[in-house]
VOFIKE-810811 format. One record per atom (N, C-alpha, C, O): residue in three letters; atom name; x, y, z. Coordinates in steps of 0.2 Angstrom, whole numbers. Layout:
N
{"Ala"; "CA"; {X; Y; Z}}
...
***
This chain:
148
{"Met"; "N"; {-646; 164; -635}}
{"Met"; "CA"; {-650; 158; -634}}
{"Met"; "C"; {-656; 160; -631}}
{"Met"; "O"; {-656; 164; -626}}
{"Arg"; "N"; {-662; 157; -633}}
{"Arg"; "CA"; {-668; 158; -630}}
{"Arg"; "C"; {-668; 155; -623}}
{"Arg"; "O"; {-665; 150; -621}}
{"Leu"; "N"; {-672; 158; -619}}
{"Leu"; "CA"; {-673; 156; -612}}
{"Leu"; "C"; {-676; 149; -611}}
{"Leu"; "O"; {-673; 145; -607}}
{"Glu"; "N"; {-681; 147; -616}}
{"Glu"; "CA"; {-683; 140; -616}}
{"Glu"; "C"; {-678; 135; -617}}
{"Glu"; "O"; {-678; 130; -614}}
{"Glu"; "N"; {-674; 137; -622}}
{"Glu"; "CA"; {-668; 132; -624}}
{"Glu"; "C"; {-663; 132; -618}}
{"Glu"; "O"; {-660; 126; -617}}
{"Gln"; "N"; {-662; 137; -615}}
{"Gln"; "CA"; {-657; 137; -609}}
{"Gln"; "C"; {-660; 133; -603}}
{"Gln"; "O"; {-656; 129; -600}}
{"Ile"; "N"; {-667; 133; -602}}
{"Ile"; "CA"; {-670; 129; -597}}
{"Ile"; "C"; {-669; 121; -599}}
{"Ile"; "O"; {-668; 117; -595}}
{"Gln"; "N"; {-670; 120; -605}}
{"Gln"; "CA"; {-669; 113; -608}}
{"Gln"; "C"; {-662; 110; -606}}
{"Gln"; "O"; {-661; 105; -604}}
{"Gln"; "N"; {-657; 114; -608}}
{"Gln"; "CA"; {-650; 112; -607}}
{"Gln"; "C"; {-649; 111; -599}}
{"Gln"; "O"; {-645; 107; -597}}
{"Asp"; "N"; {-652; 116; -595}}
{"Asp"; "CA"; {-651; 115; -588}}
{"Asp"; "C"; {-654; 109; -585}}
{"Asp"; "O"; {-652; 106; -580}}
{"Ile"; "N"; {-660; 107; -588}}
{"Ile"; "CA"; {-663; 101; -586}}
{"Ile"; "C"; {-658; 95; -587}}
{"Ile"; "O"; {-657; 91; -583}}
{"Lys"; "N"; {-655; 95; -593}}
{"Lys"; "CA"; {-650; 89; -595}}
{"Lys"; "C"; {-644; 89; -590}}
{"Lys"; "O"; {-642; 84; -588}}
{"Ala"; "N"; {-642; 95; -589}}
{"Ala"; "CA"; {-636; 96; -584}}
{"Ala"; "C"; {-638; 94; -577}}
{"Ala"; "O"; {-634; 90; -574}}
{"Ala"; "N"; {-644; 95; -575}}
{"Ala"; "CA"; {-646; 93; -568}}
{"Ala"; "C"; {-647; 86; -568}}
{"Ala"; "O"; {-646; 83; -563}}
{"Met"; "N"; {-649; 83; -573}}
{"Met"; "CA"; {-650; 75; -574}}
{"Met"; "C"; {-643; 72; -573}}
{"Met"; "O"; {-642; 67; -569}}
{"Leu"; "N"; {-638; 75; -577}}
{"Leu"; "CA"; {-632; 72; -577}}
{"Leu"; "C"; {-628; 72; -570}}
{"Leu"; "O"; {-625; 68; -568}}
{"Ala"; "N"; {-630; 78; -567}}
{"Ala"; "CA"; {-626; 79; -561}}
{"Ala"; "C"; {-630; 76; -555}}
{"Ala"; "O"; {-628; 77; -549}}
{"Lys"; "N"; {-636; 74; -556}}
{"Lys"; "CA"; {-641; 71; -551}}
{"Lys"; "C"; {-642; 76; -546}}
{"Lys"; "O"; {-642; 74; -540}}
{"Glu"; "N"; {-644; 82; -548}}
{"Glu"; "CA"; {-646; 87; -543}}
{"Glu"; "C"; {-654; 87; -543}}
{"Glu"; "O"; {-657; 90; -548}}
{"Arg"; "N"; {-657; 84; -538}}
{"Arg"; "CA"; {-664; 83; -538}}
{"Arg"; "C"; {-668; 89; -538}}
{"Arg"; "O"; {-673; 90; -541}}
{"Val"; "N"; {-666; 94; -533}}
{"Val"; "CA"; {-670; 100; -532}}
{"Val"; "C"; {-670; 104; -539}}
{"Val"; "O"; {-675; 107; -541}}
{"Lys"; "N"; {-664; 105; -542}}
{"Lys"; "CA"; {-664; 109; -548}}
{"Lys"; "C"; {-668; 105; -554}}
{"Lys"; "O"; {-671; 109; -557}}
{"Leu"; "N"; {-667; 99; -554}}
{"Leu"; "CA"; {-671; 95; -559}}
{"Leu"; "C"; {-679; 96; -558}}
{"Leu"; "O"; {-682; 97; -563}}
{"Glu"; "N"; {-681; 96; -552}}
{"Glu"; "CA"; {-688; 97; -551}}
{"Glu"; "C"; {-690; 104; -552}}
{"Glu"; "O"; {-696; 105; -555}}
{"Ser"; "N"; {-686; 109; -551}}
{"Ser"; "CA"; {-688; 116; -552}}
{"Ser"; "C"; {-688; 117; -559}}
{"Ser"; "O"; {-693; 120; -562}}
{"Phe"; "N"; {-683; 115; -563}}
{"Phe"; "CA"; {-683; 116; -570}}
{"Phe"; "C"; {-688; 112; -574}}
{"Phe"; "O"; {-691; 115; -579}}
{"Arg"; "N"; {-690; 106; -572}}
{"Arg"; "CA"; {-695; 103; -575}}
{"Arg"; "C"; {-702; 106; -573}}
{"Arg"; "O"; {-707; 106; -578}}
{"Ala"; "N"; {-703; 109; -568}}
{"Ala"; "CA"; {-709; 113; -566}}
{"Ala"; "C"; {-710; 119; -571}}
{"Ala"; "O"; {-715; 120; -574}}
{"Ile"; "N"; {-704; 122; -572}}
{"Ile"; "CA"; {-704; 128; -577}}
{"Ile"; "C"; {-706; 125; -584}}
{"Ile"; "O"; {-710; 128; -587}}
{"Lys"; "N"; {-703; 120; -586}}
{"Lys"; "CA"; {-704; 117; -593}}
{"Lys"; "C"; {-712; 115; -593}}
{"Lys"; "O"; {-715; 116; -599}}
{"Ala"; "N"; {-714; 112; -588}}
{"Ala"; "CA"; {-721; 110; -588}}
{"Ala"; "C"; {-726; 116; -589}}
{"Ala"; "O"; {-731; 116; -593}}
{"Glu"; "N"; {-725; 121; -586}}
{"Glu"; "CA"; {-729; 128; -587}}
{"Glu"; "C"; {-728; 131; -593}}
{"Glu"; "O"; {-733; 133; -596}}
{"Ile"; "N"; {-722; 130; -596}}
{"Ile"; "CA"; {-721; 133; -603}}
{"Ile"; "C"; {-725; 129; -608}}
{"Ile"; "O"; {-728; 132; -613}}
{"Leu"; "N"; {-724; 122; -607}}
{"Leu"; "CA"; {-728; 118; -612}}
{"Leu"; "C"; {-736; 119; -611}}
{"Leu"; "O"; {-739; 120; -616}}
{"Leu"; "N"; {-738; 120; -605}}
{"Leu"; "CA"; {-745; 122; -604}}
{"Leu"; "C"; {-747; 129; -608}}
{"Leu"; "O"; {-752; 129; -611}}
{"Ala"; "N"; {-743; 134; -607}}
{"Ala"; "CA"; {-744; 140; -610}}
{"Ala"; "C"; {-744; 139; -618}}
{"Ala"; "O"; {-748; 143; -621}}
{"Lys"; "N"; {-739; 136; -620}}
{"Lys"; "CA"; {-738; 135; -628}}
{"Lys"; "C"; {-745; 131; -630}}
{"Lys"; "O"; {-747; 133; -636}}
{"Thr"; "N"; {-747; 126; -627}}
{"Thr"; "CA"; {-753; 122; -630}}
{"Thr"; "C"; {-759; 126; -629}}
{"Thr"; "O"; {-764; 125; -632}}
{"Ser"; "N"; {-760; 131; -624}}
{"Ser"; "CA"; {-766; 134; -623}}
{"Ser"; "C"; {-767; 139; -628}}
{"Ser"; "O"; {-773; 141; -630}}
{"Asp"; "N"; {-762; 142; -631}}
{"Asp"; "CA"; {-763; 147; -636}}
{"Asp"; "C"; {-762; 144; -643}}
{"Asp"; "O"; {-762; 147; -648}}
{"Gly"; "N"; {-760; 138; -643}}
{"Gly"; "CA"; {-759; 134; -650}}
{"Gly"; "C"; {-753; 136; -654}}
{"Gly"; "O"; {-752; 133; -659}}
{"Ser"; "N"; {-748; 139; -651}}
{"Ser"; "CA"; {-742; 141; -655}}
{"Ser"; "C"; {-736; 136; -653}}
{"Ser"; "O"; {-737; 132; -648}}
{"Asp"; "N"; {-731; 137; -657}}
{"Asp"; "CA"; {-726; 132; -656}}
{"Asp"; "C"; {-720; 135; -652}}
{"Asp"; "O"; {-716; 132; -650}}
{"Lys"; "N"; {-720; 142; -652}}
{"Lys"; "CA"; {-715; 146; -649}}
{"Lys"; "C"; {-718; 150; -643}}
{"Lys"; "O"; {-724; 152; -643}}
{"Ile"; "N"; {-714; 152; -639}}
{"Ile"; "CA"; {-716; 157; -633}}
{"Ile"; "C"; {-710; 162; -632}}
{"Ile"; "O"; {-704; 160; -632}}
{"Ala"; "N"; {-712; 168; -631}}
{"Ala"; "CA"; {-707; 173; -630}}
{"Ala"; "C"; {-704; 173; -624}}
{"Ala"; "O"; {-707; 170; -619}}
{"Asp"; "N"; {-698; 176; -623}}
{"Asp"; "CA"; {-694; 175; -617}}
{"Asp"; "C"; {-698; 179; -611}}
{"Asp"; "O"; {-698; 178; -606}}
{"Glu"; "N"; {-701; 185; -613}}
{"Glu"; "CA"; {-705; 189; -608}}
{"Glu"; "C"; {-710; 184; -605}}
{"Glu"; "O"; {-712; 185; -599}}
{"Ala"; "N"; {-714; 180; -609}}
{"Ala"; "CA"; {-719; 176; -606}}
{"Ala"; "C"; {-716; 171; -602}}
{"Ala"; "O"; {-719; 169; -597}}
{"Val"; "N"; {-710; 168; -604}}
{"Val"; "CA"; {-707; 163; -600}}
{"Val"; "C"; {-705; 166; -593}}
{"Val"; "O"; {-705; 163; -588}}
{"Ile"; "N"; {-702; 173; -593}}
{"Ile"; "CA"; {-700; 176; -587}}
{"Ile"; "C"; {-707; 177; -582}}
{"Ile"; "O"; {-706; 176; -576}}
{"Lys"; "N"; {-712; 179; -585}}
{"Lys"; "CA"; {-718; 179; -581}}
{"Lys"; "C"; {-720; 173; -578}}
{"Lys"; "O"; {-722; 172; -572}}
{"Ile"; "N"; {-720; 167; -582}}
{"Ile"; "CA"; {-721; 161; -579}}
{"Ile"; "C"; {-716; 159; -573}}
{"Ile"; "O"; {-719; 157; -568}}
{"Ile"; "N"; {-710; 160; -574}}
{"Ile"; "CA"; {-705; 159; -569}}
{"Ile"; "C"; {-707; 163; -563}}
{"Ile"; "O"; {-706; 161; -557}}
{"Gln"; "N"; {-708; 170; -564}}
{"Gln"; "CA"; {-710; 174; -558}}
{"Gln"; "C"; {-716; 171; -554}}
{"Gln"; "O"; {-716; 171; -548}}
{"Lys"; "N"; {-721; 169; -558}}
{"Lys"; "CA"; {-727; 166; -555}}
{"Lys"; "C"; {-725; 160; -551}}
{"Lys"; "O"; {-727; 159; -545}}
{"Leu"; "N"; {-721; 155; -553}}
{"Leu"; "CA"; {-719; 149; -550}}
{"Leu"; "C"; {-715; 151; -544}}
{"Leu"; "O"; {-716; 148; -539}}
{"Val"; "N"; {-710; 156; -544}}
{"Val"; "CA"; {-706; 158; -538}}
{"Val"; "C"; {-711; 160; -533}}
{"Val"; "O"; {-710; 159; -527}}
{"Lys"; "N"; {-716; 165; -535}}
{"Lys"; "CA"; {-720; 167; -530}}
{"Lys"; "C"; {-724; 162; -526}}
{"Lys"; "O"; {-725; 162; -520}}
{"Gln"; "N"; {-727; 157; -530}}
{"Gln"; "CA"; {-730; 151; -528}}
{"Gln"; "C"; {-726; 148; -523}}
{"Gln"; "O"; {-728; 146; -517}}
{"Arg"; "N"; {-720; 146; -524}}
{"Arg"; "CA"; {-715; 143; -520}}
{"Arg"; "C"; {-714; 146; -513}}
{"Arg"; "O"; {-714; 143; -508}}
{"Lys"; "N"; {-713; 153; -514}}
{"Lys"; "CA"; {-712; 157; -508}}
{"Lys"; "C"; {-718; 157; -503}}
{"Lys"; "O"; {-717; 157; -497}}
{"Glu"; "N"; {-724; 158; -506}}
{"Glu"; "CA"; {-730; 158; -502}}
{"Glu"; "C"; {-731; 151; -499}}
{"Glu"; "O"; {-733; 151; -493}}
{"Thr"; "N"; {-730; 146; -503}}
{"Thr"; "CA"; {-731; 139; -500}}
{"Thr"; "C"; {-726; 138; -494}}
{"Thr"; "O"; {-727; 135; -489}}
{"Ala"; "N"; {-720; 140; -495}}
{"Ala"; "CA"; {-715; 140; -490}}
{"Ala"; "C"; {-717; 143; -483}}
{"Ala"; "O"; {-716; 141; -478}}
{"Gln"; "N"; {-720; 149; -484}}
{"Gln"; "CA"; {-722; 153; -479}}
{"Gln"; "C"; {-728; 149; -475}}
{"Gln"; "O"; {-728; 149; -469}}
{"Ile"; "N"; {-732; 146; -479}}
{"Ile"; "CA"; {-737; 142; -476}}
{"Ile"; "C"; {-734; 136; -472}}
{"Ile"; "O"; {-737; 135; -466}}
{"Tyr"; "N"; {-729; 133; -475}}
{"Tyr"; "CA"; {-726; 127; -471}}
{"Tyr"; "C"; {-723; 130; -465}}
{"Tyr"; "O"; {-723; 126; -460}}
{"Lys"; "N"; {-720; 135; -465}}
{"Lys"; "CA"; {-716; 138; -459}}
{"Lys"; "C"; {-722; 139; -453}}
{"Lys"; "O"; {-720; 138; -448}}
{"Glu"; "N"; {-727; 142; -455}}
{"Glu"; "CA"; {-733; 143; -450}}
{"Glu"; "C"; {-735; 137; -447}}
{"Glu"; "O"; {-738; 137; -442}}
{"Gln"; "N"; {-735; 131; -451}}
{"Gln"; "CA"; {-737; 125; -449}}
{"Gln"; "C"; {-732; 121; -446}}
{"Gln"; "O"; {-732; 115; -445}}
{"Asn"; "N"; {-726; 124; -445}}
{"Asn"; "CA"; {-720; 120; -442}}
{"Asn"; "C"; {-718; 114; -446}}
{"Asn"; "O"; {-716; 109; -443}}
{"Arg"; "N"; {-717; 115; -452}}
{"Arg"; "CA"; {-715; 110; -457}}
{"Arg"; "C"; {-709; 113; -460}}
{"Arg"; "O"; {-709; 114; -466}}
{"Ala"; "N"; {-704; 114; -456}}
{"Ala"; "CA"; {-697; 117; -459}}
{"Ala"; "C"; {-694; 113; -465}}
{"Ala"; "O"; {-692; 117; -469}}
{"Glu"; "N"; {-694; 107; -465}}
{"Glu"; "CA"; {-691; 103; -470}}
{"Glu"; "C"; {-695; 104; -477}}
{"Glu"; "O"; {-691; 105; -482}}
{"Leu"; "N"; {-701; 105; -477}}
{"Leu"; "CA"; {-705; 106; -483}}
{"Leu"; "C"; {-704; 113; -485}}
{"Leu"; "O"; {-703; 115; -491}}
{"Ala"; "N"; {-703; 118; -480}}
{"Ala"; "CA"; {-702; 125; -482}}
{"Ala"; "C"; {-695; 126; -485}}
{"Ala"; "O"; {-695; 129; -490}}
{"Glu"; "N"; {-690; 122; -483}}
{"Glu"; "CA"; {-684; 123; -485}}
{"Glu"; "C"; {-683; 120; -493}}
{"Glu"; "O"; {-680; 123; -497}}
{"Asn"; "N"; {-687; 115; -494}}
{"Asn"; "CA"; {-687; 112; -501}}
{"Asn"; "C"; {-690; 117; -506}}
{"Asn"; "O"; {-688; 118; -511}}
{"Glu"; "N"; {-696; 120; -504}}
{"Glu"; "CA"; {-699; 125; -508}}
{"Glu"; "C"; {-695; 131; -509}}
{"Glu"; "O"; {-694; 134; -515}}
{"Leu"; "N"; {-691; 134; -504}}
{"Leu"; "CA"; {-687; 139; -505}}
{"Leu"; "C"; {-681; 137; -509}}
{"Leu"; "O"; {-678; 142; -513}}
{"Ala"; "N"; {-678; 131; -509}}
{"Ala"; "CA"; {-673; 129; -513}}
{"Ala"; "C"; {-675; 129; -520}}
{"Ala"; "O"; {-671; 131; -525}}
{"Glu"; "N"; {-681; 127; -521}}
{"Glu"; "CA"; {-684; 126; -528}}
{"Glu"; "C"; {-684; 134; -531}}
{"Glu"; "O"; {-683; 135; -537}}
{"Ala"; "N"; {-687; 138; -527}}
{"Ala"; "CA"; {-688; 145; -529}}
{"Ala"; "C"; {-681; 148; -531}}
{"Ala"; "O"; {-680; 152; -535}}
{"Ala"; "N"; {-676; 147; -527}}
{"Ala"; "CA"; {-669; 149; -528}}
{"Ala"; "C"; {-666; 147; -535}}
{"Ala"; "O"; {-663; 150; -538}}
{"Cys"; "N"; {-668; 140; -536}}
{"Cys"; "CA"; {-666; 138; -543}}
{"Cys"; "C"; {-669; 141; -548}}
{"Cys"; "O"; {-666; 142; -554}}
{"Met"; "N"; {-675; 143; -548}}
{"Met"; "CA"; {-679; 146; -553}}
{"Met"; "C"; {-677; 153; -554}}
{"Met"; "O"; {-677; 156; -559}}
{"Glu"; "N"; {-675; 156; -548}}
{"Glu"; "CA"; {-673; 163; -549}}
{"Glu"; "C"; {-667; 165; -553}}
{"Glu"; "O"; {-666; 170; -555}}
{"Val"; "N"; {-663; 159; -555}}
{"Val"; "CA"; {-658; 160; -559}}
{"Val"; "C"; {-659; 163; -566}}
{"Val"; "O"; {-655; 166; -569}}
{"Phe"; "N"; {-665; 161; -568}}
{"Phe"; "CA"; {-668; 163; -575}}
{"Phe"; "C"; {-671; 170; -575}}
{"Phe"; "O"; {-672; 173; -580}}
{"Leu"; "N"; {-672; 173; -569}}
{"Leu"; "CA"; {-675; 180; -569}}
{"Leu"; "C"; {-670; 185; -569}}
{"Leu"; "O"; {-664; 184; -567}}
{"Pro"; "N"; {-672; 191; -572}}
{"Pro"; "CA"; {-667; 197; -572}}
{"Pro"; "C"; {-666; 199; -565}}
{"Pro"; "O"; {-670; 198; -561}}
{"Lys"; "N"; {-660; 202; -564}}
{"Lys"; "CA"; {-658; 205; -558}}
{"Lys"; "C"; {-664; 210; -555}}
{"Lys"; "O"; {-666; 214; -559}}
{"Gln"; "N"; {-665; 208; -549}}
{"Gln"; "CA"; {-670; 213; -546}}
{"Gln"; "C"; {-667; 219; -543}}
{"Gln"; "O"; {-661; 219; -541}}
{"Leu"; "N"; {-671; 224; -544}}
{"Leu"; "CA"; {-668; 231; -541}}
{"Leu"; "C"; {-669; 231; -534}}
{"Leu"; "O"; {-673; 228; -531}}
{"Ser"; "N"; {-664; 235; -531}}
{"Ser"; "CA"; {-664; 236; -524}}
{"Ser"; "C"; {-670; 241; -522}}
{"Ser"; "O"; {-672; 245; -527}}
{"Glu"; "N"; {-671; 242; -516}}
{"Glu"; "CA"; {-676; 247; -514}}
{"Glu"; "C"; {-674; 254; -516}}
{"Glu"; "O"; {-679; 258; -518}}
{"Ala"; "N"; {-668; 256; -515}}
{"Ala"; "CA"; {-666; 262; -517}}
{"Ala"; "C"; {-666; 264; -525}}
{"Ala"; "O"; {-668; 269; -527}}
{"Glu"; "N"; {-665; 258; -529}}
{"Glu"; "CA"; {-665; 259; -536}}
{"Glu"; "C"; {-673; 260; -538}}
{"Glu"; "O"; {-674; 263; -542}}
{"Ile"; "N"; {-677; 256; -535}}
{"Ile"; "CA"; {-684; 257; -536}}
{"Ile"; "C"; {-687; 264; -535}}
{"Ile"; "O"; {-690; 267; -538}}
{"Thr"; "N"; {-684; 266; -529}}
{"Thr"; "CA"; {-686; 273; -527}}
{"Thr"; "C"; {-684; 278; -532}}
{"Thr"; "O"; {-688; 283; -534}}
{"Glu"; "N"; {-678; 277; -534}}
{"Glu"; "CA"; {-675; 282; -539}}
{"Glu"; "C"; {-680; 282; -546}}
{"Glu"; "O"; {-681; 287; -549}}
{"Glu"; "N"; {-681; 276; -548}}
{"Glu"; "CA"; {-685; 275; -554}}
{"Glu"; "C"; {-692; 278; -553}}
{"Glu"; "O"; {-695; 281; -558}}
{"Ile"; "N"; {-695; 277; -547}}
{"Ile"; "CA"; {-702; 279; -546}}
{"Ile"; "C"; {-702; 287; -546}}
{"Ile"; "O"; {-706; 290; -548}}
{"Lys"; "N"; {-697; 290; -543}}
{"Lys"; "CA"; {-696; 297; -543}}
{"Lys"; "C"; {-696; 300; -550}}
{"Lys"; "O"; {-699; 305; -551}}
{"Lys"; "N"; {-692; 297; -554}}
{"Lys"; "CA"; {-692; 299; -561}}
{"Lys"; "C"; {-699; 298; -564}}
{"Lys"; "O"; {-701; 303; -568}}
{"Ile"; "N"; {-703; 293; -563}}
{"Ile"; "CA"; {-709; 292; -566}}
{"Ile"; "C"; {-714; 297; -563}}
{"Ile"; "O"; {-719; 300; -566}}
{"Leu"; "N"; {-713; 299; -556}}
{"Leu"; "CA"; {-718; 304; -553}}
{"Leu"; "C"; {-717; 311; -557}}
{"Leu"; "O"; {-722; 314; -559}}
{"Val"; "N"; {-711; 313; -559}}
{"Val"; "CA"; {-710; 319; -563}}
{"Val"; "C"; {-712; 318; -570}}
{"Val"; "O"; {-715; 323; -573}}
{"Gln"; "N"; {-712; 312; -573}}
{"Gln"; "CA"; {-714; 311; -580}}
{"Gln"; "C"; {-721; 312; -580}}
{"Gln"; "O"; {-724; 315; -585}}
{"Val"; "N"; {-725; 309; -576}}
{"Val"; "CA"; {-733; 309; -576}}
{"Val"; "C"; {-735; 315; -572}}
{"Val"; "O"; {-741; 317; -573}}
{"Gly"; "N"; {-731; 319; -569}}
{"Gly"; "CA"; {-733; 325; -565}}
{"Gly"; "C"; {-738; 323; -559}}
{"Gly"; "O"; {-743; 327; -557}}
{"Ala"; "N"; {-736; 318; -556}}
{"Ala"; "CA"; {-740; 316; -550}}
{"Ala"; "C"; {-737; 319; -543}}
{"Ala"; "O"; {-731; 320; -542}}
{"Ser"; "N"; {-742; 321; -539}}
{"Ser"; "CA"; {-740; 324; -533}}
{"Ser"; "C"; {-744; 323; -527}}
{"Ser"; "O"; {-743; 324; -521}}
{"Lys"; "N"; {-750; 320; -528}}
{"Lys"; "CA"; {-755; 318; -523}}
{"Lys"; "C"; {-757; 311; -523}}
{"Lys"; "O"; {-756; 307; -528}}
{"Pro"; "N"; {-759; 308; -517}}
{"Pro"; "CA"; {-761; 301; -517}}
{"Pro"; "C"; {-766; 299; -522}}
{"Pro"; "O"; {-766; 293; -524}}
{"Ser"; "N"; {-770; 303; -525}}
{"Ser"; "CA"; {-775; 301; -530}}
{"Ser"; "C"; {-772; 300; -537}}
{"Ser"; "O"; {-775; 297; -541}}
{"Asp"; "N"; {-766; 302; -537}}
{"Asp"; "CA"; {-762; 300; -544}}
{"Asp"; "C"; {-759; 293; -544}}
{"Asp"; "O"; {-756; 292; -548}}
{"Met"; "N"; {-760; 290; -539}}
{"Met"; "CA"; {-757; 283; -538}}
{"Met"; "C"; {-758; 278; -544}}
{"Met"; "O"; {-754; 275; -546}}
{"Gly"; "N"; {-764; 279; -546}}
{"Gly"; "CA"; {-766; 274; -552}}
{"Gly"; "C"; {-762; 276; -558}}
{"Gly"; "O"; {-759; 271; -561}}
{"Lys"; "N"; {-761; 282; -560}}
{"Lys"; "CA"; {-757; 284; -565}}
{"Lys"; "C"; {-750; 282; -565}}
{"Lys"; "O"; {-747; 279; -569}}
{"Val"; "N"; {-747; 283; -559}}
{"Val"; "CA"; {-740; 281; -557}}
{"Val"; "C"; {-739; 274; -557}}
{"Val"; "O"; {-734; 271; -560}}
{"Met"; "N"; {-744; 270; -554}}
{"Met"; "CA"; {-743; 262; -554}}
{"Met"; "C"; {-743; 259; -561}}
{"Met"; "O"; {-740; 255; -563}}
{"Gly"; "N"; {-748; 262; -566}}
{"Gly"; "CA"; {-748; 260; -572}}
{"Gly"; "C"; {-741; 260; -576}}
{"Gly"; "O"; {-739; 256; -579}}
{"Val"; "N"; {-738; 266; -576}}
{"Val"; "CA"; {-732; 267; -579}}
{"Val"; "C"; {-726; 263; -575}}
{"Val"; "O"; {-722; 260; -579}}
{"Ala"; "N"; {-726; 263; -569}}
{"Ala"; "CA"; {-721; 260; -565}}
{"Ala"; "C"; {-721; 252; -566}}
{"Ala"; "O"; {-716; 249; -567}}
{"Ser"; "N"; {-727; 250; -566}}
{"Ser"; "CA"; {-728; 242; -567}}
{"Ser"; "C"; {-725; 240; -574}}
{"Ser"; "O"; {-722; 235; -575}}
{"Lys"; "N"; {-726; 244; -579}}
{"Lys"; "CA"; {-724; 243; -586}}
{"Lys"; "C"; {-716; 243; -586}}
{"Lys"; "O"; {-713; 239; -589}}
{"Gln"; "N"; {-714; 249; -583}}
{"Gln"; "CA"; {-706; 250; -584}}
{"Gln"; "C"; {-702; 246; -579}}
{"Gln"; "O"; {-697; 244; -581}}
{"Leu"; "N"; {-705; 244; -574}}
{"Leu"; "CA"; {-701; 239; -569}}
{"Leu"; "C"; {-703; 232; -569}}
{"Leu"; "O"; {-701; 228; -565}}
{"Ala"; "N"; {-707; 230; -574}}
{"Ala"; "CA"; {-709; 223; -575}}
{"Ala"; "C"; {-703; 218; -575}}
{"Ala"; "O"; {-699; 219; -579}}
{"Gly"; "N"; {-704; 214; -570}}
{"Gly"; "CA"; {-698; 209; -570}}
{"Gly"; "C"; {-692; 211; -566}}
{"Gly"; "O"; {-688; 207; -564}}
{"Lys"; "N"; {-692; 217; -565}}
{"Lys"; "CA"; {-686; 220; -561}}
{"Lys"; "C"; {-688; 221; -554}}
{"Lys"; "O"; {-683; 222; -550}}
{"Ala"; "N"; {-694; 222; -552}}
{"Ala"; "CA"; {-696; 223; -545}}
{"Ala"; "C"; {-703; 220; -544}}
{"Ala"; "O"; {-707; 219; -548}}
{"Asp"; "N"; {-704; 218; -538}}
{"Asp"; "CA"; {-710; 216; -535}}
{"Asp"; "C"; {-716; 221; -535}}
{"Asp"; "O"; {-714; 227; -533}}
{"Gly"; "N"; {-722; 219; -537}}
{"Gly"; "CA"; {-727; 224; -537}}
{"Gly"; "C"; {-729; 227; -531}}
{"Gly"; "O"; {-730; 233; -530}}
{"Arg"; "N"; {-728; 223; -525}}
{"Arg"; "CA"; {-730; 225; -519}}
{"Arg"; "C"; {-725; 231; -516}}
{"Arg"; "O"; {-726; 236; -513}}
{"Ala"; "N"; {-718; 229; -518}}
{"Ala"; "CA"; {-713; 234; -516}}
{"Ala"; "C"; {-714; 241; -520}}
{"Ala"; "O"; {-713; 246; -517}}
{"Ile"; "N"; {-716; 240; -527}}
{"Ile"; "CA"; {-717; 246; -530}}
{"Ile"; "C"; {-723; 250; -527}}
{"Ile"; "O"; {-723; 256; -526}}
{"Ser"; "N"; {-728; 247; -526}}
{"Ser"; "CA"; {-734; 250; -523}}
{"Ser"; "C"; {-733; 253; -516}}
{"Ser"; "O"; {-735; 259; -515}}
{"Ala"; "N"; {-729; 250; -512}}
{"Ala"; "CA"; {-727; 253; -505}}
{"Ala"; "C"; {-723; 259; -506}}
{"Ala"; "O"; {-724; 264; -503}}
{"Ile"; "N"; {-718; 259; -511}}
{"Ile"; "CA"; {-714; 265; -512}}
{"Ile"; "C"; {-718; 271; -515}}
{"Ile"; "O"; {-717; 277; -513}}
{"Val"; "N"; {-723; 269; -520}}
{"Val"; "CA"; {-727; 274; -523}}
{"Val"; "C"; {-731; 278; -517}}
{"Val"; "O"; {-732; 284; -517}}
{"Lys"; "N"; {-734; 274; -513}}
{"Lys"; "CA"; {-738; 276; -508}}
{"Lys"; "C"; {-734; 281; -503}}
{"Lys"; "O"; {-737; 286; -501}}
{"Glu"; "N"; {-728; 279; -501}}
{"Glu"; "CA"; {-724; 283; -497}}
{"Glu"; "C"; {-722; 289; -500}}
{"Glu"; "O"; {-722; 295; -497}}
{"Leu"; "N"; {-720; 289; -507}}
{"Leu"; "CA"; {-718; 295; -510}}
{"Leu"; "C"; {-724; 300; -512}}
{"Leu"; "O"; {-723; 306; -512}}
{"Leu"; "N"; {-730; 298; -512}}
{"Leu"; "CA"; {-736; 302; -513}}
{"Leu"; "C"; {-740; 304; -507}}
{"Leu"; "O"; {-745; 307; -508}}
{"Lys"; "N"; {-737; 303; -501}}
{"Lys"; "CA"; {-740; 306; -495}}
{"Lys"; "C"; {-740; 313; -495}}
{"Lys"; "O"; {-743; 316; -490}}
***
């Protein structure tokens, strides 16, 4: 089953179960998918594009929650984090820091990188190979550490 269809089914299930947070989260994803589909004029959207949309929405929710925490608005922050958690269900499993480090070590050998000036080459390959599985900031931090 395609990811878009799964999201639609989960919207129906959330409506029937009267789960407000899930329903809002899934509807936000669906709205972004519809925007993406209408912007390029196609009728279908690839699962990879849907995953990127969901990652963007999760990141937005987490950043917003952080702002709310800084402004002592805990109830709003909790809502944003709850929505982010609901959205993360559709994302592939994230790699742990140790797993990211292992993958980057393989990439370092693959591209022959050994000094900090090689970071661009490593990041290009790492970003493609670890897309959707790891956060870009985490990848960057580990690459910097390994190229010292």
